[in-house]
C-alpha positions in Angstrom: 2.2 1.5 29.1 2.7 -1.2 31.8 5.6 -2.3 33.3 5.9 -6.0 33.9 8.7 -7.5 36.5 10.9 -9.7 34.4 14.2 -12.1 35.2 16.7 -8.9 34.1 14.2 -6.6 36.0 11.3 -4.5 34.7 10.5 -4.2 31.0 7.5 -2.1 29.8 4.5 -3.0 27.7 2.6 -0.5 25.6 -1.1 -0.7 25.0 -1.0 -2.6 22.2 1.2 -5.2 24.1 -1.1 -5.6 26.2 -3.8 -5.9 23.8 -2.3 -8.9 22.0 -1.4 -10.6 25.5 -4.8 -10.9 26.1 -6.0 -11.9 23.1 -3.6 -15.0 22.6 -4.5 -16.2 26.3 -8.0 -16.3 25.1 -7.1 -18.1 22.1 -5.2 -20.4 24.4 -7.5 -21.0 26.8 -10.4 -21.8 24.2 -8.3 -24.1 22.6 -7.4 -25.9 25.7 -11.0 -26.2 27.4 -13.4 -26.5 24.3 -14.1 -29.6 21.5 -14.7 -28.1 18.7 -14.0 -23.9 18.6 -14.4 -22.0 15.2 -13.3 -19.1 14.2 -15.7 -16.4 12.3 -13.5 -15.1 9.3 -15.5 -12.8 7.0 -12.1 -11.2 5.4 -12.9 -7.7 7.4 -10.3 -5.7 9.0 -11.7 -7.6 12.9 -11.6 -10.9 11.8 -8.2 -10.5 9.7 -6.7 -9.1 13.0 -8.3 -11.9 15.2 -7.0 -14.6 12.6 -3.5 -13.1 12.7 -3.9 -13.2 16.6 -4.7 -16.9 16.4 -1.7 -17.6 14.3 1.1 -16.3 16.9 -1.1 -17.6 19.2 -0.3 -21.1 18.2 2.9 -21.1 15.9 4.8 -22.8 15.0 1.6 -25.2 15.5 -1.3 -24.8 12.8 -4.5 -23.1 14.0 -6.1 -25.5 15.8 -9.7 -24.7 14.2 -11.8 -24.0 11.5 -13.1 -20.9 10.1 -16.7 -20.5 9.5 -18.1 -17.5 6.5 -21.6 -16.5 6.9 -22.2 -15.9 3.3 -24.9 -13.2 2.1 -24.6 -13.2 -1.4 -24.2 -9.9 -1.1 -19.8 -9.7 -0.2 -17.9 -7.3 -1.6 -16.1 -8.9 -4.2 -12.4 -8.0 -3.1 -13.2 -9.0 0.3 -14.4 -12.3 -0.5 -11.2 -12.7 -3.1 -9.1 -11.8 -0.3 -10.9 -14.5 2.3 -10.1 -17.3 -0.1 -6.3 -16.0 -0.6 -5.5 -16.1 3.1 -7.4 -19.3 3.4 -5.3 -21.1 1.0 -1.9 -19.4 2.1 -1.9 -20.6 5.6 -3.8 -23.8 4.5 -7.0 -23.2 6.6 -10.2 -25.0 6.9 -13.0 -22.8 5.5 -17.1 -24.0 6.2 -19.4 -21.3 4.1 -22.8 -21.4 5.6 -24.8 -19.7 2.3 -27.8 -17.4 2.9 -28.7 -18.0 -0.7 -29.1 -21.7 -0.3 -31.2 -21.1 2.5 -33.7 -18.6 0.1 -33.2 -21.1 -2.4 -34.4 -23.8 -0.5 -37.2 -22.0 1.0 -36.0 -21.6 4.8 -35.4 -18.0 4.0 -37.8 -15.4 2.5 -35.8 -12.4 0.6 -36.7 -9.1 2.3 -38.5 -6.4 0.4 -35.5 -4.0 1.1 -32.8 -6.3 -0.7 -30.7 -6.5 2.5 -29.5 -9.9 3.9 -27.9 -9.0 6.8 -30.4 -9.7 9.3 -30.9 -12.8 7.7 -27.5 -14.5 9.0 -28.9 -15.5 11.7 -30.2 -18.9 10.9 -27.5 -20.1 8.4 -25.2 -19.5 11.1 -27.2 -21.2 14.0 -27.8 -24.3 11.2 -23.8 -24.4 10.9 -22.7 -24.5 14.6 -25.4 -27.0 15.4 -24.7 -29.4 12.2 -20.9 -29.2 13.0 -21.4 -28.8 16.7 -19.2 -25.9 17.0 -19.5 -25.7 21.2 -17.2 -22.1 21.0 -17.3 -20.0 18.4 -14.9 -16.5 17.8 -16.1 -13.3 16.6 -14.5 -10.2 16.0 -16.9 -7.8 18.2 -15.3 -4.8 20.4 -17.1 -3.2 23.0 -16.4 0.2 21.6 -18.5 -0.7 18.4 -22.1 -0.1 20.0 -24.0 -0.2 23.3 -25.2 -3.8 23.1 -21.6 -5.2 22.4 -20.4 -3.2 25.2 -22.2 -5.7 27.6 -21.0 -8.8 26.4 -18.4 -10.8 28.5 -15.3 -12.1 26.7 -16.9 -15.5 27.0 -20.5 -15.2 26.1 -23.1 -17.8 26.6 -25.8 -18.8 24.3 -28.6 -20.9 24.8 -29.6 -23.6 22.1 -31.9 -21.2 20.4 -28.7 -18.6 20.0 -30.3 -16.2 22.7 -28.0 -14.4 25.1 -29.4 -13.8 28.7 -27.4 -11.0 30.5 -28.3 -12.5 33.9 -26.6 -15.8 32.8 -23.5 -14.2 31.9 -20.2 -15.1 34.1 -17.8 -12.9 36.0 -14.4 -12.6 34.6 -12.2 -11.5 37.2 -8.7 -11.2 37.0 -8.9 -12.6 33.1 -10.5 -16.2 34.8 -13.1 -17.2 31.9 -15.9 -19.8 32.7 -16.7 -21.9 29.5 -19.4 -24.2 30.9 -22.5 -24.8 28.9 -25.4 -27.5 28.6 -25.8 -30.0 25.4 -26.8 -27.7 22.8 -25.5 -24.5 24.3 -22.0 -22.8 23.1 -20.1 -19.8 23.7 -19.4 -16.8 21.5 -15.8 -15.5 22.2 -14.5 -12.3 21.9 -10.7 -11.9 21.9 -10.6 -8.0 20.4 -13.5 -7.0 23.4 -11.0 -4.9 24.7 -9.6 -3.4 21.6 -11.1 0.2 20.2 -11.2 1.0 16.1 -7.9 2.9 16.9 -6.2 -0.3 18.6 -7.2 -2.4 15.8 -5.6 0.2 12.8 -2.5 0.4 15.1 -1.7 -3.1 15.3 -2.1 -3.5 11.7 0.6 -0.9 11.4 2.5 -2.3 13.8 2.0 -6.0 12.6 2.3 -4.6 8.7 -1.0 -6.7 8.5 -2.0 -6.3 4.7 -6.1 -6.0 4.1 -8.1 -5.5 1.7 -7.7 -2.8 -0.8 -11.3 -1.1 -0.2 -10.1 0.0 3.5 -8.0 2.3 1.8 -9.1 5.7 -0.4 -10.1 4.7 -4.2 -12.7 5.6 -7.1 -16.0 3.5 -6.7 -19.4 4.3 -7.9 -21.7 4.9 -5.4 -25.0 6.7 -4.6 -26.6 8.4 -1.5 -29.2 6.6 0.7 -30.2 7.9 4.2 -26.8 9.2 4.8 -24.8 6.9 3.3 -22.6 6.1 0.4 -23.7 2.6 -0.6 -22.7 0.6 -3.5 -24.9 -0.6 -6.2 -25.5 -3.7 -7.2 -27.7 -7.0 -7.6 -29.0 -6.3 -4.0 -31.2 -3.9 -5.1 -29.5 -0.2 -5.4 -29.8 2.4 -6.4 -33.4 2.7 -6.5 -35.5 5.2 -8.9 -33.9 9.0 -8.2 -31.0 7.8 -6.5 -28.3 9.1 -8.6 -25.3 7.1 -9.3 -22.1 9.0 -9.0 -17.9 7.9 -8.5 -16.4 9.6 -5.8 -13.1 8.7 -3.9 -14.1 6.7 -0.9 -13.3 4.1 1.2 -14.9 1.7 4.2 -14.1 1.9 7.8 -15.9 -1.4 8.3 -17.1 -4.1 5.8 -20.0 -6.2 5.8 -23.3 -6.8 3.2 -22.8 -4.1 0.3 -26.6 -3.3 0.9 -25.7 -1.9 4.3 -22.6 -0.8 4.4 -21.7 2.5 3.8 -18.6 3.8 2.2 -17.0 7.2 3.6 -15.3 10.6 1.5 -11.5 9.9 2.1 -8.2 10.2 0.6 -6.5 8.1 3.0 -4.7 5.9 1.0 -2.1 5.0 3.7 -2.6 3.2 7.0 -1.3 6.5 8.7 -3.5 8.5 7.0 -6.1 6.4 8.1 -4.9 6.4 11.6 -4.9 9.9 11.2 -8.5 10.2 10.1 -10.3 7.9 12.8 -8.1 10.0 15.3 -10.2 12.9 14.0 -13.6 11.6 13.6 -16.6 12.2 16.2 -18.5 9.1 14.6 -18.1 5.3 15.3 -17.6 3.4 12.7 -21.1 1.7 12.6 -22.5 5.3 13.4 -21.0 6.4 10.3 -20.9 3.6 7.9 -23.9 1.2 9.0 -27.0 2.0 6.9 -29.0 -0.6 9.5 -28.3 1.4 12.4 -30.7 4.2 13.0 -29.5 7.7 13.1 -30.1 10.4 15.6 -30.3 13.2 15.0 -27.3 14.6 16.6 -25.2 11.8 14.6 -26.7 13.3 10.9 -25.5 16.4 11.8 -21.9 14.5 12.9 -21.9 12.9 9.7 -22.7 16.2 7.5 -20.5 18.3 9.4 -17.6 15.7 8.7 -18.5 15.4 5.2 -20.0 11.9 4.8 -23.0 13.5 2.4 
């Protein structure tokens, strides 16, 4: 809780209120400082919360920037359907950078393991350069992994999209410096100080609709490296990997080839919050096949029934 001095006396802000206020401030700062911002939007829960905050930040006016989705071609159909419905509902502009197009014209080469998650960088940077976007909102949070914990809210990228920790600026008193040279851009993370639990508590408070795969449902899956992966045209299952039908949900959503489901019977937001509160694993540690597992993390997965 945070106590704030008001005209009629002090009033109390909840933890979620403070996080919302910080994010709204970031959106308005970027809109006032940059010429061509854009928001990365995949239809995953973090980008959904980010869009909800942007709609609040500029209401009753329209959101003053477009959305950008890097489509690997291996996305979950439920998430793409949600993305398109939300874009139409709010009259938003959506740019789609297609990994498949880059593979088809030879600018990218398909990986042997079938995953396209690492191939997203080239289409993303091409779209940023072609549209001259100077600020790119992302849904990254510091609690997700060690690398993201080092990011500033305003994170400077060079002309090749590279991140240099020595070039990052201090952000004392929530003062942000968006200065950048031609060809560079700034990644902006309004949800930096949210945790996974904060995100879900905010979803519950704001009654934000999510794609159905975030809640328990029956789905065909197969086990690989401690993950329940969904079969599909991306390359799974391999020989010897048995497909079975299980009651699962997704804690995070990305490319089908690297995003695993977890065994769950949580069909409501309240049940999901209780499940997350009891878990010892981060969402990326529990559901990302491209993250190298430590022996301890594997034991935690076994203990929590992930496989």
